[in-house]
ZADO-1210 file (C-alpha; in nm, 4 decimals, padded with zeros to 6 digits):
<atoms>
<atom x="01.2116" y="-00.6643" z="-00.7116" code="MET" pos="1"/>
<atom x="00.8826" y="-00.7546" z="-00.5442" code="MET" pos="2"/>
<atom x="00.7052" y="-00.4089" z="-00.5381" code="ARG" pos="3"/>
<atom x="00.5026" y="-00.3656" z="-00.8678" code="GLY" pos="4"/>
<atom x="00.1759" y="-00.4611" z="-00.7506" code="ARG" pos="5"/>
<atom x="-00.0320" y="-00.2126" z="-00.9462" code="THR" pos="6"/>
<atom x="-00.2464" y="-00.4967" z="-01.0792" code="PHE" pos="7"/>
<atom x="-00.3499" y="-00.5988" z="-00.7230" code="PHE" pos="8"/>
<atom x="-00.6176" y="-00.3446" z="-00.5941" code="SER" pos="9"/>
<atom x="-00.7509" y="-00.5682" z="-00.3194" code="VAL" pos="10"/>
<atom x="-00.5498" y="-00.5324" z="00.0037" code="SER" pos="11"/>
<atom x="-00.3727" y="-00.8242" z="00.1500" code="VAL" pos="12"/>
<atom x="-00.5719" y="-00.8876" z="00.4461" code="LEU" pos="13"/>
<atom x="-00.9013" y="-00.9271" z="00.2459" code="LEU" pos="14"/>
<atom x="-00.7360" y="-01.2242" z="00.0472" code="LEU" pos="15"/>
<atom x="-00.6161" y="-01.4243" z="00.3390" code="LEU" pos="16"/>
<atom x="-00.8716" y="-01.6821" z="00.3313" code="LEU" pos="17"/>
<atom x="-00.8638" y="-02.0554" z="00.3128" code="PHE" pos="18"/>
<atom x="-00.9880" y="-02.2870" z="00.0353" code="ALA" pos="19"/>
<atom x="-01.2889" y="-02.5359" z="00.0737" code="GLY" pos="20"/>
<atom x="-01.4761" y="-02.3582" z="00.3323" code="CYS" pos="21"/>
<atom x="-01.7942" y="-02.3095" z="00.1120" code="SER" pos="22"/>
<atom x="-01.9194" y="-02.3905" z="-00.2538" code="ARG" pos="23"/>
<atom x="-01.6872" y="-02.2126" z="-00.5137" code="PRO" pos="24"/>
<atom x="-01.8190" y="-01.9339" z="-00.6975" code="VAL" pos="25"/>
<atom x="-01.6278" y="-02.0101" z="-01.0015" code="ALA" pos="26"/>
<atom x="-01.3970" y="-02.2720" z="-01.1390" code="THR" pos="27"/>
<atom x="-01.0879" y="-02.1798" z="-01.3710" code="VAL" pos="28"/>
<atom x="-00.9301" y="-02.4529" z="-01.5454" code="ASN" pos="29"/>
<atom x="-01.0325" y="-02.6691" z="-01.2521" code="GLY" pos="30"/>
<atom x="-00.9081" y="-02.4467" z="-00.9732" code="ARG" pos="31"/>
<atom x="-01.2105" y="-02.3545" z="-00.7540" code="GLU" pos="32"/>
<atom x="-01.2643" y="-02.0183" z="-00.6444" code="ILE" pos="33"/>
<atom x="-01.3907" y="-02.0049" z="-00.2688" code="ASP" pos="34"/>
<atom x="-01.7058" y="-01.8655" z="-00.1835" code="GLY" pos="35"/>
<atom x="-01.6012" y="-01.7280" z="00.1586" code="ARG" pos="36"/>
<atom x="-01.3639" y="-01.5018" z="00.0074" code="LEU" pos="37"/>
<atom x="-01.5892" y="-01.3719" z="-00.2777" code="PHE" pos="38"/>
<atom x="-01.8542" y="-01.3127" z="00.0171" code="ASP" pos="39"/>
<atom x="-01.5817" y="-01.1048" z="00.2172" code="LEU" pos="40"/>
<atom x="-01.4700" y="-00.8968" z="-00.0681" code="LEU" pos="41"/>
<atom x="-01.8362" y="-00.8117" z="-00.1544" code="ILE" pos="42"/>
<atom x="-01.8793" y="-00.6970" z="00.1947" code="LYS" pos="43"/>
<atom x="-01.5788" y="-00.5094" z="00.2016" code="GLU" pos="44"/>
<atom x="-01.6074" y="-00.3283" z="-00.1254" code="LYS" pos="45"/>
<atom x="-01.9579" y="-00.2359" z="-00.0409" code="SER" pos="46"/>
<atom x="-01.8777" y="-00.0893" z="00.3161" code="GLU" pos="47"/>
<atom x="-01.5790" y="00.1274" z="00.1148" code="ALA" pos="48"/>
<atom x="-01.8378" y="00.2590" z="-00.1338" code="LEU" pos="49"/>
<atom x="-02.0957" y="00.3668" z="00.1575" code="LYS" pos="50"/>
<atom x="-01.8158" y="00.5371" z="00.3226" code="GLN" pos="51"/>
<atom x="-01.7564" y="00.7356" z="-00.0070" code="GLN" pos="52"/>
<atom x="-02.1452" y="00.8123" z="00.0040" code="LEU" pos="53"/>
<atom x="-02.1710" y="00.6307" z="-00.3025" code="THR" pos="54"/>
<atom x="-02.4560" y="00.3378" z="-00.3115" code="ALA" pos="55"/>
<atom x="-02.3143" y="00.0135" z="-00.4535" code="PRO" pos="56"/>
<atom x="-02.4521" y="-00.1312" z="-00.7652" code="ASP" pos="57"/>
<atom x="-02.4699" y="-00.5093" z="-00.6388" code="MET" pos="58"/>
<atom x="-02.4928" y="-00.6577" z="-00.9766" code="LYS" pos="59"/>
<atom x="-02.1887" y="-00.4852" z="-01.1096" code="SER" pos="60"/>
<atom x="-02.0012" y="-00.5281" z="-00.7751" code="LEU" pos="61"/>
<atom x="-02.0597" y="-00.9059" z="-00.7914" code="ARG" pos="62"/>
<atom x="-01.9225" y="-00.9227" z="-01.1475" code="GLU" pos="63"/>
<atom x="-01.6226" y="-00.7183" z="-01.0798" code="ALA" pos="64"/>
<atom x="-01.5331" y="-00.9113" z="-00.7648" code="VAL" pos="65"/>
<atom x="-01.5827" y="-01.2586" z="-00.9768" code="VAL" pos="66"/>
<atom x="-01.3634" y="-01.1423" z="-01.2593" code="ASN" pos="67"/>
<atom x="-01.0947" y="-00.9954" z="-01.0492" code="GLU" pos="68"/>
<atom x="-01.0739" y="-01.3608" z="-00.8539" code="LEU" pos="69"/>
<atom x="-01.0839" y="-01.5440" z="-01.1839" code="ILE" pos="70"/>
<atom x="-00.8003" y="-01.3146" z="-01.3140" code="MET" pos="71"/>
<atom x="-00.6208" y="-01.3910" z="-00.9986" code="GLU" pos="72"/>
<atom x="-00.6463" y="-01.7725" z="-01.0358" code="ALA" pos="73"/>
<atom x="-00.5242" y="-01.7496" z="-01.4024" code="MET" pos="74"/>
<atom x="-00.2229" y="-01.5673" z="-01.2743" code="ILE" pos="75"/>
<atom x="-00.1403" y="-01.8196" z="-01.0197" code="LEU" pos="76"/>
<atom x="-00.1864" y="-02.1361" z="-01.2567" code="GLU" pos="77"/>
<atom x="00.0912" y="-01.9520" z="-01.4922" code="ASP" pos="78"/>
<atom x="00.3079" y="-01.8755" z="-01.2190" code="ALA" pos="79"/>
<atom x="00.3157" y="-02.2129" z="-01.0911" code="GLU" pos="80"/>
<atom x="00.3340" y="-02.3444" z="-01.4354" code="ARG" pos="81"/>
<atom x="00.6528" y="-02.1458" z="-01.4869" code="ALA" pos="82"/>
<atom x="00.7980" y="-02.2710" z="-01.1805" code="GLY" pos="83"/>
<atom x="00.8323" y="-01.9474" z="-00.9803" code="LEU" pos="84"/>
<atom x="00.8941" y="-01.9638" z="-00.6319" code="LYS" pos="85"/>
<atom x="00.8579" y="-01.7531" z="-00.3058" code="VAL" pos="86"/>
<atom x="01.1113" y="-01.8271" z="-00.0237" code="THR" pos="87"/>
<atom x="01.0028" y="-01.8543" z="00.3445" code="ASP" pos="88"/>
<atom x="01.2331" y="-01.5170" z="00.3975" code="ASP" pos="89"/>
<atom x="01.0274" y="-01.3123" z="00.1498" code="GLU" pos="90"/>
<atom x="00.6996" y="-01.4406" z="00.3097" code="ILE" pos="91"/>
<atom x="00.8575" y="-01.3293" z="00.6503" code="ASP" pos="92"/>
<atom x="00.9635" y="-00.9699" z="00.5291" code="LYS" pos="93"/>
<atom x="00.5930" y="-00.9204" z="00.3696" code="GLU" pos="94"/>
<atom x="00.4335" y="-01.0225" z="00.6881" code="ILE" pos="95"/>
<atom x="00.6740" y="-00.8120" z="00.9041" code="GLY" pos="96"/>
<atom x="00.6206" y="-00.4980" z="00.6635" code="ASP" pos="97"/>
<atom x="00.2226" y="-00.5610" z="00.6972" code="ILE" pos="98"/>
<atom x="00.2607" y="-00.5666" z="01.0908" code="LYS" pos="99"/>
<atom x="00.4731" y="-00.2623" z="01.1114" code="ARG" pos="100"/>
<atom x="00.2377" y="-00.0599" z="00.8680" code="GLY" pos="101"/>
<atom x="-00.0695" y="-00.1178" z="01.0542" code="ILE" pos="102"/>
<atom x="00.0642" y="-00.2237" z="01.4132" code="GLY" pos="103"/>
<atom x="00.0908" y="-00.5596" z="01.5679" code="GLU" pos="104"/>
<atom x="-00.2527" y="-00.5117" z="01.7510" code="ASP" pos="105"/>
<atom x="-00.4438" y="-00.4235" z="01.4510" code="ALA" pos="106"/>
<atom x="-00.2840" y="-00.6921" z="01.2609" code="PHE" pos="107"/>
<atom x="-00.3858" y="-00.9466" z="01.5472" code="LYS" pos="108"/>
<atom x="-00.7211" y="-00.8033" z="01.5645" code="LYS" pos="109"/>
<atom x="-00.7848" y="-00.8264" z="01.1883" code="THR" pos="110"/>
<atom x="-00.6892" y="-01.1732" z="01.1598" code="LEU" pos="111"/>
<atom x="-00.9145" y="-01.2649" z="01.4771" code="LYS" pos="112"/>
<atom x="-01.2003" y="-01.0773" z="01.2975" code="GLU" pos="113"/>
<atom x="-01.1645" y="-01.2729" z="00.9705" code="LYS" pos="114"/>
<atom x="-01.1156" y="-01.5824" z="01.1567" code="GLY" pos="115"/>
<atom x="-00.7700" y="-01.6542" z="01.0097" code="LEU" pos="116"/>
<atom x="-00.4882" y="-01.8747" z="01.1469" code="LYS" pos="117"/>
<atom x="-00.1090" y="-01.7821" z="01.0823" code="PRO" pos="118"/>
<atom x="-00.0664" y="-02.0787" z="00.8477" code="ALA" pos="119"/>
<atom x="-00.3533" y="-01.9404" z="00.6308" code="GLN" pos="120"/>
<atom x="-00.2419" y="-01.6022" z="00.6333" code="PHE" pos="121"/>
<atom x="00.1032" y="-01.7394" z="00.5097" code="ARG" pos="122"/>
<atom x="-00.0420" y="-01.9257" z="00.2497" code="LYS" pos="123"/>
<atom x="-00.2287" y="-01.6501" z="00.1017" code="ARG" pos="124"/>
<atom x="00.0811" y="-01.4002" z="00.1229" code="THR" pos="125"/>
<atom x="00.2848" y="-01.6602" z="-00.0666" code="ARG" pos="126"/>
<atom x="00.0157" y="-01.6345" z="-00.3290" code="GLU" pos="127"/>
<atom x="00.0317" y="-01.2533" z="-00.3415" code="LYS" pos="128"/>
<atom x="00.4147" y="-01.2432" z="-00.3527" code="LEU" pos="129"/>
<atom x="00.3790" y="-01.5151" z="-00.6418" code="LEU" pos="130"/>
<atom x="00.1407" y="-01.3027" z="-00.8592" code="MET" pos="131"/>
<atom x="00.3707" y="-01.0060" z="-00.8079" code="SER" pos="132"/>
<atom x="00.6672" y="-01.1890" z="-00.9070" code="ARG" pos="133"/>
<atom x="00.4859" y="-01.3412" z="-01.2205" code="PHE" pos="134"/>
<atom x="00.3615" y="-00.9796" z="-01.3401" code="MET" pos="135"/>
<atom x="00.7228" y="-00.8454" z="-01.3271" code="GLU" pos="136"/>
<atom x="00.8290" y="-01.1084" z="-01.5518" code="GLY" pos="137"/>
<atom x="00.6263" y="-01.0364" z="-01.8074" code="LEU" pos="138"/>
<atom x="00.8736" y="-00.7474" z="-01.9070" code="VAL" pos="139"/>
<atom x="01.2546" y="-00.8105" z="-01.9347" code="ASN" pos="140"/>
<atom x="01.4357" y="-00.6645" z="-01.6698" code="ARG" pos="141"/>
<atom x="01.5958" y="-00.3338" z="-01.8382" code="GLU" pos="142"/>
<atom x="01.3244" y="-00.2715" z="-02.1037" code="PRO" pos="143"/>
<atom x="01.3330" y="00.1042" z="-02.0527" code="VAL" pos="144"/>
<atom x="01.6410" y="00.2559" z="-02.2494" code="THR" pos="145"/>
<atom x="01.7919" y="00.6012" z="-02.1764" code="GLY" pos="146"/>
<atom x="01.6817" y="00.7476" z="-02.4868" code="GLU" pos="147"/>
<atom x="01.3212" y="00.6617" z="-02.4030" code="GLU" pos="148"/>
<atom x="01.3480" y="00.8344" z="-02.0612" code="ILE" pos="149"/>
<atom x="01.5013" y="01.1525" z="-02.2316" code="ARG" pos="150"/>
<atom x="01.2387" y="01.1605" z="-02.5212" code="ASN" pos="151"/>
<atom x="00.9843" y="01.1456" z="-02.2657" code="TYR" pos="152"/>
<atom x="01.1090" y="01.4119" z="-02.0300" code="TYR" pos="153"/>
<atom x="01.1888" y="01.6132" z="-02.3473" code="ALA" pos="154"/>
<atom x="00.8298" y="01.5787" z="-02.4777" code="ALA" pos="155"/>
<atom x="00.6356" y="01.6487" z="-02.1921" code="SER" pos="156"/>
<atom x="00.4024" y="01.9584" z="-02.2321" code="GLN" pos="157"/>
<atom x="00.4223" y="02.0709" z="-01.8758" code="LYS" pos="158"/>
<atom x="00.7496" y="02.0917" z="-01.6721" code="PRO" pos="159"/>
<atom x="00.8037" y="01.8141" z="-01.4060" code="PHE" pos="160"/>
<atom x="00.7839" y="01.9503" z="-01.0358" code="PHE" pos="161"/>
<atom x="00.9796" y="01.8254" z="-00.7520" code="LYS" pos="162"/>
<atom x="00.7202" y="01.8645" z="-00.4676" code="PRO" pos="163"/>
<atom x="00.7672" y="02.0723" z="-00.1368" code="SER" pos="164"/>
<atom x="00.9540" y="01.8874" z="00.1211" code="GLN" pos="165"/>
<atom x="01.0370" y="01.9333" z="00.4971" code="VAL" pos="166"/>
<atom x="01.2656" y="01.7844" z="00.7253" code="LEU" pos="167"/>
<atom x="01.0972" y="01.6663" z="01.0342" code="MET" pos="168"/>
<atom x="01.1047" y="01.4795" z="01.3639" code="ASN" pos="169"/>
<atom x="00.7971" y="01.3056" z="01.5094" code="MET" pos="170"/>
<atom x="00.6725" y="01.2006" z="01.8499" code="ILE" pos="171"/>
<atom x="00.3739" y="00.9688" z="01.8259" code="GLU" pos="172"/>
<atom x="00.1067" y="00.9221" z="02.0759" code="PHE" pos="173"/>
<atom x="-00.1754" y="00.6657" z="02.0885" code="GLU" pos="174"/>
<atom x="-00.4239" y="00.9196" z="02.2642" code="SER" pos="175"/>
<atom x="-00.4578" y="01.3002" z="02.1868" code="GLN" pos="176"/>
<atom x="-00.4869" y="01.3755" z="02.5775" code="GLU" pos="177"/>
<atom x="-00.1289" y="01.2431" z="02.6278" code="THR" pos="178"/>
<atom x="00.0014" y="01.4218" z="02.3449" code="ALA" pos="179"/>
<atom x="-00.1533" y="01.7511" z="02.4749" code="ARG" pos="180"/>
<atom x="-00.0287" y="01.7070" z="02.7999" code="ALA" pos="181"/>
<atom x="00.3289" y="01.6507" z="02.6768" code="VAL" pos="182"/>
<atom x="00.3434" y="01.9727" z="02.4375" code="ILE" pos="183"/>
<atom x="00.1737" y="02.1752" z="02.7215" code="ARG" pos="184"/>
<atom x="00.4553" y="02.0512" z="02.9651" code="GLU" pos="185"/>
<atom x="00.7270" y="02.1501" z="02.6942" code="MET" pos="186"/>
<atom x="00.5835" y="02.5043" z="02.6530" code="ARG" pos="187"/>
<atom x="00.5459" y="02.5498" z="03.0135" code="GLU" pos="188"/>
<atom x="00.8753" y="02.4431" z="03.1203" code="LYS" pos="189"/>
<atom x="01.0540" y="02.5317" z="02.8052" code="ASN" pos="190"/>
<atom x="01.1729" y="02.1805" z="02.7318" code="ILE" pos="191"/>
<atom x="01.3270" y="02.1333" z="02.4066" code="ASP" pos="192"/>
<atom x="01.1518" y="01.9097" z="02.1528" code="PHE" pos="193"/>
<atom x="01.4513" y="01.6676" z="02.0967" code="ASP" pos="194"/>
<atom x="01.5071" y="01.6379" z="02.4907" code="GLU" pos="195"/>
<atom x="01.1184" y="01.5542" z="02.5109" code="MET" pos="196"/>
<atom x="01.1709" y="01.3014" z="02.2344" code="ALA" pos="197"/>
<atom x="01.4293" y="01.1289" z="02.4036" code="LYS" pos="198"/>
<atom x="01.2504" y="01.1139" z="02.7282" code="ARG" pos="199"/>
<atom x="00.9293" y="00.9682" z="02.5971" code="GLN" pos="200"/>
<atom x="01.1030" y="00.6963" z="02.3898" code="ALA" pos="201"/>
<atom x="01.3335" y="00.6110" z="02.7008" code="ALA" pos="202"/>
<atom x="01.0150" y="00.5891" z="02.9226" code="GLU" pos="203"/>
<atom x="00.8392" y="00.3912" z="02.6498" code="LYS" pos="204"/>
<atom x="00.5387" y="00.6382" z="02.6362" code="LYS" pos="205"/>
<atom x="00.5517" y="00.7012" z="02.2904" code="ALA" pos="206"/>
<atom x="00.7294" y="00.6555" z="01.9670" code="VAL" pos="207"/>
<atom x="01.0301" y="00.9074" z="01.8633" code="ALA" pos="208"/>
<atom x="01.1280" y="00.9223" z="01.5057" code="SER" pos="209"/>
<atom x="01.3776" y="01.0903" z="01.2775" code="ASP" pos="210"/>
<atom x="01.1031" y="01.0894" z="00.9811" code="TYR" pos="211"/>
<atom x="01.3693" y="01.2615" z="00.7275" code="GLY" pos="212"/>
<atom x="01.2714" y="01.4504" z="00.4290" code="TRP" pos="213"/>
<atom x="00.8992" y="01.3978" z="00.3246" code="VAL" pos="214"/>
<atom x="00.6193" y="01.5475" z="00.1017" code="ASN" pos="215"/>
<atom x="00.3795" y="01.6505" z="00.3575" code="PRO" pos="216"/>
<atom x="00.0675" y="01.5997" z="00.1200" code="GLU" pos="217"/>
<atom x="00.1379" y="01.2226" z="00.2005" code="LEU" pos="218"/>
<atom x="-00.0043" y="01.2570" z="00.5556" code="PHE" pos="219"/>
<atom x="-00.3710" y="01.2739" z="00.6464" code="SER" pos="220"/>
<atom x="-00.5370" y="01.5918" z="00.6241" code="LEU" pos="221"/>
<atom x="-00.4884" y="01.7317" z="00.9559" code="ASP" pos="222"/>
<atom x="-00.1289" y="01.6482" z="00.9943" code="LEU" pos="223"/>
<atom x="-00.0476" y="01.7797" z="00.6485" code="SER" pos="224"/>
<atom x="-00.2240" y="02.1038" z="00.7288" code="TYR" pos="225"/>
<atom x="-00.0317" y="02.1336" z="01.0603" code="GLY" pos="226"/>
<atom x="00.3140" y="02.0485" z="00.8968" code="VAL" pos="227"/>
<atom x="00.2712" y="02.2922" z="00.6122" code="ARG" pos="228"/>
<atom x="00.1966" y="02.5744" z="00.8479" code="ASN" pos="229"/>
<atom x="00.4762" y="02.5276" z="01.0534" code="LEU" pos="230"/>
<atom x="00.7978" y="02.7332" z="00.9973" code="ARG" pos="231"/>
<atom x="01.1827" y="02.5860" z="00.9907" code="ALA" pos="232"/>
<atom x="01.2659" y="02.5557" z="01.3290" code="GLY" pos="233"/>
<atom x="00.9064" y="02.5210" z="01.4972" code="GLN" pos="234"/>
<atom x="00.7129" y="02.2418" z="01.6363" code="TYR" pos="235"/>
<atom x="00.3366" y="02.1880" z="01.6951" code="GLY" pos="236"/>
<atom x="00.0677" y="01.9547" z="01.7595" code="GLY" pos="237"/>
<atom x="-00.0956" y="01.7396" z="01.8329" code="PRO" pos="238"/>
<atom x="-00.2252" y="01.6566" z="01.4925" code="PHE" pos="239"/>
<atom x="-00.4373" y="01.3448" z="01.3953" code="LYS" pos="240"/>
<atom x="-00.2638" y="01.0992" z="01.1685" code="GLY" pos="241"/>
<atom x="-00.4105" y="00.8023" z="01.0210" code="LYS" pos="242"/>
<atom x="-00.4133" y="00.5867" z="01.3600" code="ARG" pos="243"/>
<atom x="-00.2354" y="00.8277" z="01.6043" code="ASN" pos="244"/>
<atom x="-00.1572" y="01.1464" z="01.7335" code="TYR" pos="245"/>
<atom x="00.1787" y="01.3575" z="01.6508" code="TYR" pos="246"/>
<atom x="00.3654" y="01.6131" z="01.7655" code="LEU" pos="247"/>
<atom x="00.6051" y="01.7616" z="01.4945" code="VAL" pos="248"/>
<atom x="00.8981" y="01.9375" z="01.4563" code="LYS" pos="249"/>
<atom x="00.9863" y="02.0938" z="01.1210" code="VAL" pos="250"/>
<atom x="01.3888" y="02.1221" z="01.0890" code="ARG" pos="251"/>
<atom x="01.3958" y="02.2547" z="00.7175" code="GLU" pos="252"/>
<atom x="01.1685" y="02.3265" z="00.4435" code="LYS" pos="253"/>
<atom x="01.2061" y="02.3166" z="00.0733" code="GLU" pos="254"/>
<atom x="00.9599" y="02.4812" z="-00.1475" code="LYS" pos="255"/>
<atom x="00.8499" y="02.3257" z="-00.4866" code="GLU" pos="256"/>
<atom x="01.0704" y="02.3479" z="-00.7791" code="THR" pos="257"/>
<atom x="01.1164" y="02.2417" z="-01.1260" code="ILE" pos="258"/>
<atom x="01.2745" y="01.9093" z="-01.1513" code="ALA" pos="259"/>
<atom x="01.5814" y="01.8341" z="-01.3632" code="SER" pos="260"/>
<atom x="01.6277" y="01.5521" z="-01.5926" code="PHE" pos="261"/>
<atom x="01.8809" y="01.3742" z="-01.3583" code="ASP" pos="262"/>
<atom x="01.6065" y="01.4443" z="-01.0593" code="GLU" pos="263"/>
<atom x="01.3213" y="01.2821" z="-01.2816" code="MET" pos="264"/>
<atom x="01.5102" y="01.0076" z="-01.4509" code="ARG" pos="265"/>
<atom x="01.4288" y="00.7149" z="-01.2014" code="ASP" pos="266"/>
<atom x="01.0696" y="00.8561" z="-01.1703" code="THR" pos="267"/>
<atom x="00.9983" y="00.8437" z="-01.5388" code="ILE" pos="268"/>
<atom x="01.1776" y="00.5215" z="-01.5982" code="LYS" pos="269"/>
<atom x="00.9260" y="00.3457" z="-01.3303" code="ASN" pos="270"/>
<atom x="00.6591" y="00.5118" z="-01.5112" code="LEU" pos="271"/>
<atom x="00.7591" y="00.3741" z="-01.8447" code="LEU" pos="272"/>
<atom x="00.8126" y="00.0191" z="-01.7084" code="LEU" pos="273"/>
<atom x="00.4915" y="00.0109" z="-01.5387" code="GLU" pos="274"/>
<atom x="00.3182" y="00.1495" z="-01.8877" code="GLN" pos="275"/>
<atom x="00.4995" y="-00.1654" z="-02.0463" code="LYS" pos="276"/>
<atom x="00.4206" y="-00.4108" z="-01.7607" code="ARG" pos="277"/>
<atom x="00.0402" y="-00.2852" z="-01.8384" code="GLN" pos="278"/>
<atom x="00.0610" y="-00.3404" z="-02.1791" code="ALA" pos="279"/>
<atom x="00.2085" y="-00.6876" z="-02.1563" code="ALA" pos="280"/>
<atom x="-00.0260" y="-00.7740" z="-01.8957" code="PHE" pos="281"/>
<atom x="-00.3338" y="-00.6917" z="-02.1002" code="ALA" pos="282"/>
<atom x="-00.1945" y="-00.8891" z="-02.3937" code="HIS" pos="283"/>
<atom x="-00.1100" y="-01.1913" z="-02.1740" code="TRP" pos="284"/>
<atom x="-00.4837" y="-01.1610" z="-01.9930" code="LEU" pos="285"/>
<atom x="-00.6464" y="-01.1612" z="-02.3434" code="ASP" pos="286"/>
<atom x="-00.4654" y="-01.4869" z="-02.4638" code="ALA" pos="287"/>
<atom x="-00.5125" y="-01.6591" z="-02.1487" code="LYS" pos="288"/>
<atom x="-00.8936" y="-01.5951" z="-02.1321" code="LYS" pos="289"/>
<atom x="-00.9100" y="-01.7478" z="-02.4829" code="LYS" pos="290"/>
<atom x="-00.7410" y="-02.0468" z="-02.3670" code="SER" pos="291"/>
<atom x="-00.9025" y="-02.1063" z="-02.0390" code="SER" pos="292"/>
<atom x="-01.2142" y="-02.3057" z="-01.9331" code="LYS" pos="293"/>
<atom x="-01.4345" y="-02.0788" z="-01.6867" code="VAL" pos="294"/>
<atom x="-01.7387" y="-02.1761" z="-01.5279" code="GLU" pos="295"/>
<atom x="-01.9112" y="-01.9351" z="-01.3112" code="VAL" pos="296"/>
<atom x="-02.1521" y="-02.0655" z="-01.0474" code="HIS" pos="297"/>
<atom x="-02.3221" y="-01.7546" z="-00.9072" code="ILE" pos="298"/>
<atom x="-02.5461" y="-01.4952" z="-01.1097" code="ARG" pos="299"/>
</atoms>
């Protein structure tokens, strides 16, 4: 299992920097933390705060970034000491997932902007996966019992809800103008949504996908609003997504309902497992700090 990454809030593309490019900002048991990585994270976090209309407190931000990087150095040290490994196949899969998530062009553009080479990207990806594997190993593989899950469900003061869902298909376009032209043609010529999706995909003008069941709240604001207001059997758009524009057909809809114990079993198990991992991590980090020699070179 390689998905438990709660403790690493910094995105992978911000972490993919090579060592030795500037004076270290800190040293943890002899492991140097590169200054260029620190500077990049400060810049990225500052810009994120400004986008949220929040003026960054630079002193607090610098301290938080240094502490985060110190923590990572400690994790990597113990992961390597424990003999944990990450295979090339696992690295390839992670990189492939990132490319699919942001798009090949955006991936290459980001690397170019950061001045990163593929080998440097792979090195940092390996470290990220190694940290994740170490975190998961802090708790036994099956630490949550069935009794704990049942007790958690029974003790909840509020019922568990199964969110509303829609079964949908999408056609994704890079431009709003193209999406508008396509839906206008569909309406004027009475072309079926599925027929148009096949045509666009065959001509490689758009990406057509059978999205399956999904909670519309997971989408961008415009796309979520559009999907929620379509009735079963209707199509509409274009709606603005995180990157592109979408035409959507809603096939079926399910309203929010109270979830049964069986429906919530896996969710509760993962929640309890994460709580145990956080508690184990806090215990490990406290002990690690006490036994480590940390030198901070900036103020």
